[in-house]
N, C-alpha and C positions, 0 to 999 in steps of 0.2 A: 821510388815512392809510389808510382802508379801501380806497380805489382802488389805492394802492400795494401793499397786501397781495394784492389780486386779480391785479394785474399780475405780481408776483413769483411767485405760485402758478402762474399760467399759464406763465410763463417756465420754471419748474422742471419742469412737466409736459412742455412741448415739448422741453426739454433731455434729459429721460429717454427720451422716445419716439425722439428723434433719435439718441441714443446707442445705443439698442437696434437701430435700423435700420443704423447704421454698423457695429456689431459683426457683425451678420449679413452685411452686404455684404462685409466684410473677410475673413471666414472661409469663406464658401461662395459659389460662383458659380452654383449650381443646374444645372450642366451634368451630365447623367447619363453614367455610364460604361457602355460597351458591352462585351460579351464575345463571343468567337468561337464559332461553332457550325457544324456540318456539315449542318444541315437546317433548313427552316422549314416549319411546318404551319399550316393554318387550317381552320376548319369553316364552311361556307356551306350553308344550307338542309339541315342534317343530314348533309352529305357532307363527308368529310375529304379535304383536298388537301395534297400534300407536294411539296417540291422539295429537291434535294440539291446541295451545293456549299459553298464557303467564304463564310459570311455573318457579319454582326455583329448582335446583338440586345440589347435592354435588358431582356428577360424575366428573371425570377428576382429575386434580391435587388438592390435598387436602391442604387447607390453614387454619390456625387457628388464632383467635384473639390474639393479643400479645401486650406487652408494648414496644417491639422493632420491627424493620422491616420497610417496606415501608408503608407510609400512603396512603390510598386509600378509595374510596367509595365501600362498599361491602354490601352483604345481609346476614342476620342472622335470625334464627328462634327465637321465644320467647316462654316461658312457657304458655303464654295466647293464643297462636295460635296453636290449635291442628292440627294433620294431617288430610287431606281430601282425599277422594277417587274419582277419575275421571274414566269415562268409556272409554276404548280404543277399537277401532274396528280393526278386523283382516285385514291385508294388502293384503290377498289373494282374497278379494272380496266376501267371504262367508257370511259376515254380522255378524259373531260371535263377541261377546264383552267379555272383561275381565277388572277387576278393576286394577287400578294402584294407589298406595298411593303416595301422594305428600304433600308438606308442604307450608304453607304461610310463607312469609319472609318480613322483614322490612329493609329498607336501613339504613346504619350507616357509618360514617367516622371513621376509626380506623387504627391501624397498624396491619399488618398481617405477619405471618411467616409460613414456611413449617414444623416446628418442633412442636411436641406435647408432 
């Protein structure tokens, strides 16, 4: 009888943990939302570098694609769009350049949430 109680308790714990994982997997896929920006900056060795153009970044408030939340048009990366490197120029006028990695993104209409 004691063995049966232990087995039932273990089964209840596994069911609870499995249910929690299933709930999280169904609601959130963990894919971050990107937003459009017209510049990218980075600081390397105390020097600021910047580049201007149409880019997508995940900086700022992080949102995730979800089955709940507010429906809106957002941008996301895909596995078929690899990261690209753009050249940024030093803002101090020295002409020095540095690479900044950025990502291509595609628009999609979905629901988003701040939870992950």
